[in-house]
N, C-alpha and C positions, 0 to 999 in steps of 0.2 A: 544331157546336163555337164557340162564342165568349167571344171575352178581356169579359170585364165591368169590370175595371181591374187597373193594376200600379200599384206603391206602388215605388219608389226613394232608397235612402242612401247617401248618395257611392259609387254607379255613373260610372263615368268622368267626365264633365264635368258631371253632377248630382250637390248637395250633400243635398236633400232635394225629393222630387217625388211626387206623386201624382194620377195620372188616372183619369178614368172612360170606358168606349170603348163606346158606344152601337150600337145597329143598323144596317146601312144603310150610307155610306159615309162614313168620317172621313178626312179631308184632315188630313194633320200638316205644318205651312205653316211656314215661317221663312227666314233668309238663309241661304247653305252656309255651313258651318263652327258652326251655331248650337247641334247637337246633336238634330238630328232622327232622324237613324238611330239613336241610341244606347236611345229608345226600343222600338222595334221588336227590337234587336240583346237589349234587358233582354227581353222575354216570351221570344225563343226561348232565352235562357242557361238564365230558369226553367224553363222544358221540359226543357232537354238538357244543362243545365249545361257542363260543362267540352266537352263533344262540339260545340258549339254556335259554340265560338270558332274562330279561324283565329289567336290567339296565345296566352299563357298566362293563367291566372288572376291576375298580377301584374296584368295590364293593365286589369281591370275596376276595382280598387279608384282610388278617385279621391290623385292626388298628396297626398300629405302627411296622409292618413287611414291609420287602421289598417285598420279593415274596411269591409265593402259587405253592404248587404242587398237582397235583391229580393225583392217576393212579387206573386205572378198569381194572380189569383182568375178562373174560367172555368166554362162550362156547357158539359157534353157529356154527349149523349142525355137531355135532362131533367134531369140533376142536377147538383149544383156542387162545383165541388173549391178547395181554395184549396194553395199550393206557396209553399212558403221555402225563400230561399238564402241563407247567411250566410258571407263569405268571408273568413278574417282572417288576418293577415300573423305569421305564427307564424317566429322568428328573420329570415334575408333572403329568405324565398319565401311566396309570398301559399298558403294550402291551404283547404280548404272547413271550415267548422267545425260547420253545420248546413244540413240538407235534411231539409226534413220536407215530407209530402204528404197534406193531411185530404181523406179520401175516404167517400162514403156506406157505403160499409163498413168504415172506420176510420184512423189514422193508419199514412202508409207513414214510416219515417225509412233515413237513407243513399244516398248521391248512385249508387251502383249499382241498389239496390232499386229507388228512385225512377225512374231513367232506364227501366229496365226495364219497370215497372206505365205509363210513359207512352207507349212504343213499343208494347205491347199493346192501348193504348185508343183509340190516333191509328189502329193499324197501321200503322203509318210510322218509322224515326228520323230522325236529323237530317238525312241527306244526301235522303232522301227527301222530308222535308218541306220542303229549301230548290227541291228540282228539280220541284213541285208547288204548294205554297202558298204562298211564302216569294219571291220575283223582289227580290235583295238585288241594291243598286246595283252598277252595271257588271258585273252578270250577268245583263242581259236577252238577252245572244243566246248563254249557255251552250247552250242545245240545240242549235242552229244548229250552233254552231260547234263541238262535240264530233263524235268521229269517229262512224262508225255503229256499230261496236260501242258506243262509249261509250254512243251514244244510245240503243241495242237494248239493255244492260245497266242504263239510268236508267227508262226507261217498262215496262220487263220488270217489275222491282222495284216499283212505282206498283202497276201491275199484278195485281202478286203472284203473277206468272210466276216470276218466280224461283225461290221455293221448288218447282217441278216440274222446274225442271235441275236442281234441287240432289238432288230426290229422283229423278230420271233417274240421276243419277250416283250416289247410293248404290246404285240397284238395280246399274247397271254393276259400283263396286266389288263386290259382295255378289254378283254373278254370277262374277266371276272368284277371287274366293275361294272359292265352290264347286266352282269347279272346278280349283281349285289341291289341294283337300283330296280332290278327287275323284279328282285321279291319286295322290295319296298315299294313297288306300285303295286302290287297282286296284294299286297297286304292294306293299302290306302282305299283299293276299293271294295275291298271285301268292307272294309269300315266304313264307307258311305253308303253300300247297300244296306246295312244293318240301318244305320242313322233314316234313309227314307222309311222304312217298313216302320219302327217306330213314330214317325210322325203322322205317316196315314192312319194307323189304329186312332189317333186323338181328335178324327173328327172335329176339324180345327173351323171350318166353314158354316157347322149350325151353332157352335159354341160362338161365333162371331156374330150372330145375327141375332143370337138374346141379349148378350151384352149391347149391341144399339139402340136395343127398345128399351129396355131400362135407363139407359142415358137419357134418352128422348123425356121419359117423365121426369128423369130427375132435373132436367132441362127450364121444363114447364111450372114447377114446383119453386124454383130456384125465382122464375121472372115473377111470380106472384107478390113472394113475400118482399120483394127488392120494390116496388110499384108501393105496397103499403109503408115500407121502411121512410122511405124518401117525402111521404106526405106528413109523417112522424117528424123526420128532420126540420120539414119545413116550421110546424109549428114551434116546435121546441127553438127553434131560432128565433122565431119574434118576439115569444115570451122572454128568453134570456137577453135579446136588445131590448124591450121595455122593462125590465129588472135593473138592468145595467146603468140603464139612467136616472131611478130612482137611486142605485145606488151612489150616482156621481152626485144627485142633488146632496144624498146625507154624508159626503164625504166634504163636498164646499161647505155646510153647515159646519162639520166639525171645526174645519179649517179656518172656518170665522171667528169661532166662537175661542179657536186657542189664538187669534191672533189678538181679541179686544185682553184677555189674558195677558200675553205678550207684552201690550203696549200699557197696559195698569201697571204693567211689573216694572217695565223701561221706565215710566213716570217715575214712580219711587225711587227707583236708585237714581235717576239722579238728580234728586232730590237733598238727597242722601250726600253724594259726591259735592254740593254746592254747601253743604253745610261744613263736611270737612274741609273744604276750601276755603273757610271761613277761618275754620278755627288755626289753620299752616297760618294766616296773615298774621293770627296775633302773636306765634312762635316766632316767625320770623322777625317782628317788632322789636322782643326781646335780644335775639340775635344778634342783629345789626348795633343796636345799643352795646351791646358787649365787646363785640369784636371793635368796635371803636374807641372803647378804652384803653384796650390792649395795643391798637394800632401808634394810638398818642405816648404811650409809655412806651415802645421799644424806639418811637420817634426823639424821645428826649436823650437817648443813650447814644445815638448817633450826629455827626456833625453836621444835617440836613434841618434846612429850618421847615420846611412843609413835607409831607407825605406823596408828594408829585413821582408818580410812577419814570418819568423820563429822568428824576434826579435821581429816583435812586439806579434806576439801569446803568446812567453815565458811572455812577461813582463804584456801584459793582464789578463792571467793567476794568476799573482803575487797578481796583483788588487785585482781579482774579489774575491782570496782566502781571502787575509785580509779585502774584504769588507762581506765575508761569517763569519771573527772573529771577526766584530763590530755588524754585526745584533744578533750572537749568545747571545753577551754577552748585547746587548741592550736587547734581549728579557728575560734574564735571570734576569737583574736589574728590569723591569718591572713587572716578574711574582714576585718577591719579595716584590715590593711594593704594589700590590694585595691582596696578601698573609699577609702581616703584618694589611693591612685596615681591611681588613674582616676579620682577628681576633681583630682585636680591636673592632669591630662592634658587632661580635658574643660573646664576652667578657661582654660587657657594656647591649645586651640584657637579659645574661645568669644572671648576677645580678640583672637586676629589676625583673627578676620573681620570684629567689632567697628572693629580700626584699617584694613582693609580697605573696609569699609562707609562710612566718614568721611571717605577719599580718593577715592572713587564720587563721594558728594554734592559735594566742592572741584570735582570736577572738570567736572559736571553743572552746578555754579552757575556755573561759569567758561564754559562752553559757549553755556549760554543767556542771557549777558549781553550775548555776541558775538551771538547772535541779534535779539537784542532791536533794534539798531544796523539791523541790515538789513534787518527787516520795517519798520522806521519811515520810508524810507527809498523801499521797493515801497508803503506807503501812500501817497504824496506823489505819485506815479506815476498811480496808480489814481484821486485826484481829479479829477487833468488830463484822464481815458482821459470820465470822465461828464460833464463840462463838453462836451468836444466830442460822445460820441454826441446831446446837448441839442441842443445847436446844428443838429446833422446833420437831424434827426425836424421841425425846425421849418420848417428850409427848403422839403425835400419837402413839409409841407402845406400850404406857401403856394401851391405848385404847382394844385393843385384850385381857387384862385380862376376859372382862367379854365373847368375841366371841368365835362361836362354833367349831374355828380351831384354834391349835396356830399361830402367826407372822410369814409368811414365808411357809405355808400349805394352803393360801386362794386359791391358783388357781387349785389345786387339787381337794380341796372341791368344788369348784363353777362348774370343768367338773363330778363329782361324782352324784352331783345336777342333773347338764343339763342332764348327761345320766339318770339319772330316770324320770325328766319330760318327755322325749322324750320316755320314756317306758311307762308310764303314758296315753299319748296323743294316742298313737299308742294301747295301749288297747283301750281306751274308743270309736274311730272309730270304731274296729273291733265289738266290742260289741254295740254300735249305730247302727251299719248293721246288725250284726245277730239279732239283736232284731226287725230292720224295718220287714226284711225277716222273722221274725216270725210271727211278727203283721199280716205280710199278708197272709201266709200261714194259719192262723187262723181265718180270714177272710175270705179267699176263702172255708173252711172247713165249716166255719157256712153257709156260701150262699148254698152252696150242700147240706146241710142237709135241711135248710131250703127248697130246691126244691127238696126233696126227692131223693137225689143223694147221693152216695159214696163217702164220702171226700177223699178219696184217689183215687180212678180211675175215677169219673165222670159218673162213669155209673149208671143207676135207679135203686134203692135195694126198698124193702121193709120194713118200717120200720125206726131204726136209730139205725144197728147195730154195728155202726163204733163209739160209742160216749165215748168209752175209749179212742181214735187218738187224737180227740177235747180235752178231759183233759189234755191231754199229753202236745198240742202244749200249754195248757193255761198255766201250769206251765212251760213251757220251758220260753213262755213271763214274768211271775211271776222270775222267776229266774236270768233271761236275766237282769231285770227290777233295782233288788238289786244289783247282782252286776256291777252296771253300776252306781248305786249311792253312795255306797262303794269307788268306784275310781274313780268317780268326788269328793269325799271329796279327794282323798290320794293327787290326782294332785293341788288342792287347795291349800293344805299345801304344798308340793313340790313345788310348783312355790312361797310362798312365799320364804322359804328358799334359792331359787336361786337368790332372790332380794338381799338378805343378803348377799351374795356368793358376789353378784357382787359390793356391796359396800364395800367390804372389801377387794377385790382385788385391786378398785380405792385407798382405802388408805393404803395398800402396793406400789403400786404405786408412791403415793405420798412421802412416807417414804424413797422411794427407791432414788425418785427426788433431796428431801434434803440434802442425804447421797452424791448422787455425785456432787451435785451443793458444798457442803463443803469439798471434796474432790479438785474438781479443783480449789475453791481457795488457798488452802494448796498449792496445786503446782505451783500457780499463783504468790504466796508470796515467796516462795523457789527461782522460777525463776528472779524475782524484786529483791530480795535482793543482789544475785548474780549481775544480772544486776549493777545494786549501788556500789559495792566495785570495780566492772572493771570500772566505772566512773572514781569513784575517781583517779586510778592508770594510769588513758587515761586524765586530766588534766594535772598530774605532768609531763607527758610525752608530751605535745602539747608543755607546755611553755619551759622546755629543747628545743627541737626539735625548738622554734621561735630562741631563743639564737642563734644556731647554725649557721643558715640560713645565718642571719646578720651579722656574722663572715664571712662565704662562698663569699657572696656578696660583703667584700668589697676588698678581695682579687682578684675576678676578676674585679674591677676599675683599681685597681694598675696595672694589667697584660695588660690591653687596654690601660694605657698610655703608657707603654713601646713599643709594637705594633706600635703605631702612632709616636713614634721618628723613628724606624726601619723603616717605609714607606717614610720619605721623606727625611734620608740618599737616599736611591733607588732612588728617584726622582730628588736629583741631579747628582748621578751619569750619568742618563739615558741623560740627557742635555749635559754632555761634550761627551758620547758617539755619541750624533745625531749629533755633531759638527766635527768630525774625521772621519765618516761616509760619508759627505755629501765632502770633500773634494776628499775620495779616490773616489766616485763616480763619480766625473766631473774629473778627473786622467783618469779612466778606459773607459770613454766615448769621450776622445778627442784620445785615443787608437783605437775606433771602428772607429772613421770618417776617421783614416789613414788607419787602414785596408780598407775600405771600396773603397778609393781612389782608394790605389794602386790597387786593382782588377778592378775598373773601367778603367783605363789603360789600361790594360792587356785584359782586354773585348774590347775596342776600338782596338787595334791593330789585335786582332783577326780576328774579323769584317771586316778589311780592307784585309786580307790576302783570308777570304772566298771569299768576293768581287769580287778579283782579277780573281781567280779560277773559279768563276760564267761565268765570259764575255768571257773566252776562252773557256769553255763550250759550250756556247749561238752560240759562231760562229761556231765551229763544227756539232751544229743542222740545223742549216740554211742551210748549205753546201748541207746536208743529202736532206733535205726539196727540195732545186732545184734540183736537179737529179731524184727525185720522181713527180717533177712537167713537167718534160717535158716530162718523160713518159706519162701520163695519158691527156699530151695536143694532140700525137701521136696517142692514141686511139679511143681518141673523133674526129679526123680526119677520123678516120677509117668507126666508127660508123656509121658518117652523108652520108658517100659515100654508104651502104648500103642499101637504101629503097629506093620501088619501088611503090610510095602512087597510079597510076591510080589500079593495079592489087590487093592492100588493097583495094580500095574504091567497087571495082569488087567482091573483096570476101565478104565484108560486107553487099551489096546486096542479092545475094543470101544466105546469113544467114539470112537474116532480112523478105526472103519468106519460107524458111524451118522452122522456128521458126512460123511465122503466120499459116502454115499448122499444124502445131502440136496442136497450141490453139485453131484452131479450131475441132480440130479432136476430143479432147481430151472429151469434153460435149459432143457430138454426141452418142460417145461410151458409155460413162456414162449413157447417158440417154434410149440409146438401153439396153444395161446391167440391169440400175432399171424397164423398159418393161417387161425382160427376165425373172426377180428374180419375179415380182410381180406374171406373168402370172404362172411359178413355185410354188409360194405359195398359187394361188388359186387353181391349181393341188393338193398340198398339202393338202390345208383344206376340198376339195372336198373328196381325199381320206381318211382325218379323219372321214369326215360325213360318209363316207360309213365303217367304221370298228365300226365308233361307232350306225351302223345303226345294222349289225351283233351283235354287244355284245346286244343291245337293243331285237331282236327275240333271245336270248339266255336268257337274263335277263329275257322275258315274261316265257317264260319254265318254268326256273326254281319258278318263282314267282307263275305261276301255279301250279305247283307239290308242292310247300312248304304249298299255300291256303289249299290242296285239304287235306294235313295232315294235317293242324290246327283245319282244322271241323273235322276229327277223332278224335282229342285231346283232343276236347272242348268238345265233348260224352263223351268220357274215363272219364273226370273229371268232369263232371257231378254224372256220374253212381258213382264214387267212392266218392264223398261226402255223397250224398243219401245211400249208403254204411256201411258207419262211422256211420252215425244218427240211422239208423236202428238198425246196429250191437249195438251201445251205450244203445238206449231203449232197446232193447230183452234183452240184458243183466242185465241193471237195474231194469225191470221189474222180470227177475228170481232172482237178488238179493234182490229186496223187499222181493219176497215174502218167502225166505227164510232165511231175517231178522224177517221180522214178525212172520213168528211160531218161530224162535227161542226167539223169545222176548216177545211172550205172552208163550210160554214154561217157562222161568228162570220168569216172574212176576207172574204168577200161582203157583210157587216153594216157591217163597219167599213171596207171599201178600196173604194170604189165609184169602179174605174178601166177602162176598157175596155180597159187594156192584158192585162190577165192574165184567162183562163178559167177555171181550176180549178187544183186542187195534186192531186198525187198522193203517197200513201205506201204503198211497199211492204211485204213479208214482213218483213223486217230495217230498218224504220224507216228509209229512204233516203228522201228530202222532194226533191221534183222542182215548178218551177212549170212551169205551160204559158201563153203568151202566146194573146193572141186567134188568130194565125196558126199555131197550133199548133205552135211554136216551143218544145223544152222550156228552161228555165232552172235552173241552180244556185241556189240562195238566196243564195248568196255574192254571186253576181251584181246583186241588187239591189242597187239606194242605197241609203245609210244609213240612213233613216229608215223605208223603206219594208222596211228589211232587221231593222230592231228594231222594226215594228209587226205583222209576219210572226212574230217570234219570240214576239210576248206572246199573238197568236192562236193560236200553238198551244199556250201552255202556260195559256191559261184555255179550250183545247179538251180539254186533261188533265184540267184540275181540274172540267168538267164530266161527263168519263167516268168520272172516279174516283165524284162527288157521285150518279151516274145510277146509277153498277154495286153502291153498298153503301146497305144498308136503314136505316132511320132510326136502328138501335142504334145505329149507329159513323157520325155525321153527317162532315161533313171541315171540318178547319179554317178559320179568317178567310181569305180570300186578299187577301197583303199585296203591296204592289207599292212599291220603295225607290226611289226617283229614276225612274220609268222614262220621264221627257220626256230625260235626259241625252242620247239619240241623233236625237230627230225635232224635226224645223223646226214652226214655228208652225202649217203645216196640217196634219202630222199628230199635233200634240196634240189637234186638234179629235177625228181621228176617235179618238183613243183616250178620250177622255170618252164616244163611243158607246161604244167595247167595255164601257168600265164599267159605262155604262146596260143595255149588253146582258145584262151576267154580274148586276144586281139583275133583271132580266125574267125569266130562267131560274130565280131564286130562290134564288140566294147571298144566305145571311142578314146577313154582315159582310165591307165592304169595307175595308182600311184603307189608304193611298197617302202617301207621303210626296214633296212635291214643293216646288218654289217656285213653281210658275207659274201664273199667272192664273189661264189658264180654267180647270185641274182644280178652281182653290177654288172657282172659280161651281157647278161639281156637286157641291158637299158637301153632305149632310146636317148635319154635323157638321165642326165646324174648329175644331183645336189650335194653335194659337200658338205656337212658341218660340220665345224669347229668349237672346242672349249678355250678358253682365256685362262688359264689354272691361277693368274693373279686376280683379275676381275671377277673371275665364275660367270662372263658374259660367253652367249655362244653367237656365232655368226654364219651366214651359209656362203657358200659360191659355187658357182657354173662355169665358171673359166678355164675350170683344171680337166685336164685334158682326161677321156676316159681307159687310155690304155696305159697312163702314167699311175693311174690310180689302182688299177685292178693290176697292176706290176707291186705296187707298195702293196 
């Protein structure tokens, strides 16, 4: 596998970057914090997404940006792939917006599906990737610092041995599960055998034969009793039908007798109604006479000649019309009186309001005139304050005559001095740090010289051949001390000038404030002078307004008096109209009474005619009823003669006998049927038990066969579990032997030191370093640089083991080393270069190293330079710079 190109947009410190990666050794070079490691993290993130991050997705998006995009082009197994991930802020958190992997077989979308495809393609997840191919910054000692168990899990996972342990555990789980099922089936088989023995002891077939015989006897008795019951029911039904006919004739006789009685009562009631009508006719004759007398008397009080209804209605309509006219005129005068009274009241209220407004205007004019005097005095005081502020500003400007800058330039002067102070302070701090380091180096060199060792490399030497180096360090200390004294003096002078600049800035601010106060007062004076002139005009206007309002109030009171007079005239007319209306109403009510009397006489005459007709009608109805009464009496006599009481009594006696037998035989039959059903149920229960016994025998045979199969399966899972354990142990031992050989080969190649003889790696991946004298050492006992180099050798050996153990269909990813020199001194860096060269020699196609070390830069086939802009805090990559120039830098 080989990375071809990575493109970034708003990823961490990169706003926009596009980097091509070639075969061989590529060194990403730049100052600490410039963003070198972020390029590798982008490649790792492109492959594995969020699983590759130690933090959340929020951390990958550049501060201030809404989304980030990472694209990676790589070659694997001779096929090209393109991977794109886009992260976008949604609300207050970042989420994956796009994840697309273009493969030779077609595109794959979605973070989970893409990560799964990459893991299958590379045969390693994110953890395995960093344990094998990606040595991240600060994790160079990860494997050696891990516990034996952790180291075992890491390397087993890389060598695909973890799958065998997983299969062994699955086989163990299967064995336990089979054993549990086998025990359950053994228990079930014993339970079924016990049930079969219990049922065989019940003699089910003999009991069934006896119950069938008892059921047949019950069926015969039921059949005999049912035949006798049917005969009794037939006799009972015939007698009931004959007696029902007798009862029907008795009911008809009773109905006829009731009809006769009803007709007799109705005839008597109708005769009483005819007598009542006769009495009512006499009463109506007297009522008509009285009504006619009252009618004639009322007619005499009117101006009509006769009580004709048409004439009465015509004269009444005339009076109603006159009454409506009087009411309309009365309402008009009443409205006139109300309007006039209301108008007079409104005019008086308006006059009161006008007089009140006139008084308010006179009072406001008096108050405004008084305020004008006070405002004039205040304006004189403000003009004196303006003159005082002008004098104060002029006096303070004169103080700038002896200042190091002109008036108005104090702020620029202070900034220039502040920048000079800041620069001198930084220079002072740098010199103090350099002086401290130089003194420490001088002290160390003098100590080594006193011990007879080389001041530069620390190795034992004869004599003191490097005195010149110590003198150079002393001169460096002297030069730094002198330069530090000069810079300190300059800093004190600059700080004094900065204090003077602060005073001048404050003085300028005071002058500006005085000028601002003066301008504000002048503007206020102008505004108040304009207000005084407007107030004088306002006083004159208010006095004129008061006089005008008094005149309007007088006019309103005069109009109110006229309105009161109109209201009085309307009230007098209302009194006269009420008298005329009462007279017309009395005449109209007299005509209403006359009309009612004429109508009552007519109604009485009509009722007398109806009563005569009703008496004749009732006489005809009674004649018809008398005819029906004769017919009903004849039918009653016929029915009375049709009854034979002796035969009826005999039929009733026979009916009672039939009913008693049916009542007797029914419960007898129910008991027999219940007994037969119980016998049938018992037979069915025994049949069910016999079926269950057959099922139990079949179940016993099935369980016996299942138990035999489970016994065989349990033995097979035991063998499978042991096989996976043995296979894993065998493969691990083979890999341990190979890895130990590669580790010693790699370590010997890059670490030529006579102090160490070999490295041993046991079956549990426990590492031991042996010295030349045979003494074992734990890797933790190595020096910092040796331990780091040891770990790098171990990582490279694991990489080589995986590369040699996997065929060309799944090549290894690039070997990535992020700041591998963190724990190495200058001597060990050279050996790291040799280690990298050895990995190239064994066929590693692509190696990417992140470092700021000059020696590693010189070993690169291709160099990528990373810089960060201090103003924008954004990083850029550059492949165009010359390797020689960078190495010289």
